C-alpha positions as CSV (number, residue, x, y, z in Angstrom):
1,M,0.0,0.0,0.0
2,K,1.2,3.5,-0.8
3,G,1.4,6.4,1.6
4,I,0.7,10.1,1.2
5,L,1.9,13.1,3.1
6,F,-0.3,15.9,4.4
7,K,0.4,18.8,6.8
8,P,-1.0,18.2,10.3
9,E,-3.8,20.8,9.7
10,D,-4.7,19.0,6.5
11,I,-4.9,15.7,8.3
12,K,-7.2,17.2,10.9
13,A,-9.4,18.6,8.1
14,I,-9.5,15.2,6.4
15,V,-10.5,13.4,9.6
16,E,-13.2,16.1,10.1
17,R,-14.3,15.5,6.5
18,R,-13.7,19.1,5.5
19,K,-11.0,18.2,3.0
20,T,-11.7,15.7,0.2
21,V,-9.5,17.0,-2.6
22,T,-5.7,17.4,-2.9
23,R,-3.5,18.5,-5.8
24,R,0.0,17.2,-6.4
25,V,2.4,18.7,-8.9
26,I,3.2,16.5,-11.9
27,K,6.9,15.9,-12.2
28,P,8.3,16.6,-14.7
29,Q,5.9,19.1,-16.1
30,P,4.3,18.1,-19.5
31,I,5.8,20.1,-22.4
32,A,3.3,21.3,-25.1
33,Q,4.1,20.2,-28.6
34,T,2.8,22.7,-31.2
35,L,2.7,23.2,-34.9
36,P,3.0,26.7,-36.4
37,S,0.7,27.7,-39.2
38,P,2.1,28.4,-42.6
39,N,2.2,32.1,-41.9
40,G,3.9,31.5,-38.6
41,T,1.4,33.2,-36.4
42,I,-1.2,30.7,-35.3
43,V,0.0,27.7,-33.3
44,R,-2.0,24.5,-33.1
45,S,-1.5,22.1,-30.2
46,L,-0.5,18.6,-31.1
47,G,-0.4,17.3,-27.5
48,Y,2.2,17.0,-24.8
49,F,5.4,15.2,-24.2
50,W,5.8,13.8,-20.7
51,K,8.9,11.9,-19.8
52,S,9.3,9.8,-23.0
53,H,5.6,9.5,-23.7
54,F,3.6,11.5,-26.3
55,I,0.2,12.3,-24.9
56,N,-2.7,13.5,-27.1
57,Q,-4.9,14.9,-24.3
58,S,-4.4,15.8,-20.7
59,E,-6.8,13.0,-19.8
60,D,-4.2,10.5,-20.9
61,L,-1.9,11.7,-18.1
62,I,-4.0,10.1,-15.4
63,Y,-2.6,6.7,-16.3
64,Y,0.7,7.9,-14.9
65,A,-0.7,9.3,-11.7
66,R,0.8,7.9,-8.5
67,Y,-2.6,7.1,-7.0
68,Q,-5.4,5.5,-9.1
69,V,-9.2,5.5,-8.7
70,G,-10.3,2.9,-6.1
71,E,-6.9,2.7,-4.5
72,T,-6.7,3.0,-0.7
73,V,-3.7,5.0,0.6
74,Y,-2.5,5.5,4.2
75,I,-1.8,9.0,5.5
76,K,1.8,9.4,6.8
77,E,2.2,11.5,10.0
78,A,4.9,12.3,12.5
79,G,5.1,10.0,15.4
80,V,7.0,7.3,17.3
81,W,6.7,3.7,16.3
82,D,8.6,0.5,17.1
83,N,8.7,-2.3,14.7
84,K,9.3,-5.0,17.4
85,T,6.7,-4.0,19.9
86,K,4.3,-2.3,17.4
87,F,4.1,0.6,19.8
88,R,3.0,3.8,18.2
89,A,2.2,7.4,19.3
90,Y,1.4,10.4,17.1
91,K,2.7,14.0,17.4
92,A,-0.8,15.3,16.6
93,N,-2.1,13.8,19.9
94,M,0.9,15.2,22.0
95,P,2.1,18.4,20.3
96,N,3.8,20.0,23.4
97,T,5.9,17.0,24.5
98,Q,9.7,17.0,24.1
99,T,9.6,13.6,22.3
100,K,12.0,13.1,19.4
101,W,9.4,12.5,16.6
102,Q,10.2,10.3,13.6
103,S,9.7,11.8,10.2
104,P,6.4,11.0,8.5
105,L,8.4,10.2,5.4
106,F,9.5,6.9,6.9
107,M,6.2,6.0,8.6
108,P,5.4,2.3,7.9
109,E,2.0,1.2,6.7
110,W,1.3,-0.8,9.9
111,A,1.7,2.3,12.0
112,A,-1.0,4.3,10.1
113,R,-4.3,5.1,11.7
114,Y,-5.9,7.1,8.8
115,F,-6.6,5.9,5.3
116,I,-8.2,7.6,2.2
117,K,-9.7,6.0,-0.8
118,T,-9.3,7.7,-4.2
119,K,-12.6,8.4,-5.9
120,D,-11.4,10.5,-8.9
121,V,-8.1,11.5,-10.6
122,R,-7.7,14.3,-13.1
123,A,-4.7,16.0,-14.8
124,E,-5.2,19.8,-15.1
125,R,-3.3,23.0,-15.3
126,L,-4.1,24.8,-12.0
127,S,-5.7,28.1,-12.6
128,L,-6.6,30.3,-9.6
129,P,-9.0,31.5,-8.4
130,L,-10.9,28.3,-7.7
131,S,-14.7,28.3,-7.4
132,P,-15.9,28.6,-3.8
133,E,-17.1,25.0,-4.0
134,E,-13.7,23.7,-5.2
135,L,-11.9,25.7,-2.5
136,A,-14.1,24.1,0.1
137,L,-13.2,20.7,-1.2
138,E,-9.5,21.6,-0.7
139,G,-10.2,22.4,2.9
140,G,-11.0,26.1,2.7
141,E,-8.9,29.3,2.9
142,T,-6.1,27.5,4.6
143,A,-5.2,25.8,1.3
144,L,-4.7,29.1,-0.6
145,P,-0.9,29.6,0.3
146,I,0.0,26.2,-1.1
147,L,-2.3,26.5,-4.2
148,E,-0.8,29.9,-4.9
149,K,2.7,28.3,-5.0
150,I,1.6,25.8,-7.6
151,N,-0.7,28.0,-9.7
152,G,-0.1,27.6,-13.4
153,L,1.5,24.2,-13.0
154,W,0.2,20.9,-14.2
155,V,-1.2,18.9,-11.3
156,F,-3.0,15.7,-10.5
157,R,-6.2,16.5,-8.8
158,Y,-7.2,13.6,-6.4
159,E,-10.6,13.4,-4.9
160,F,-10.9,11.0,-2.0
161,E,-13.0,9.8,0.9
162,F,-11.8,9.3,4.4
163,S,-11.8,5.8,5.8
164,S,-10.3,5.1,9.3
């Protein structure tokens, strides 16, 4: 099973079912392939090159998305876990303690307590502003700083449902 990283405030919004969409930057970015008109002014799009693949439409990119529709993914979060004893504690539950927390990057699947199931995957060029409905799916105004950083880039838009 694959894992996915979220900021602690996003994990809280997911658990409270206020966040059901996330966007992840496509790496490397697709490169548009165009054909100039005979007079050199009008350009017609032929599609996109992504890695070594030629893609006719942005919908074809979803086949290369890390997470696919129907896939269950565990949410990685900072904590302490022990492979031998299976002990686990989470930073979100004890934020003011002086514990040396392990990075969520290395969180094993067995230590996860939250899971999401992918309902929809799309490839799109992010264009702000989002509609109020779409911003609400992203978790509200708190998502704007991150969305502004990736505005104009190609992203995978994942819609998901929470399952504990």
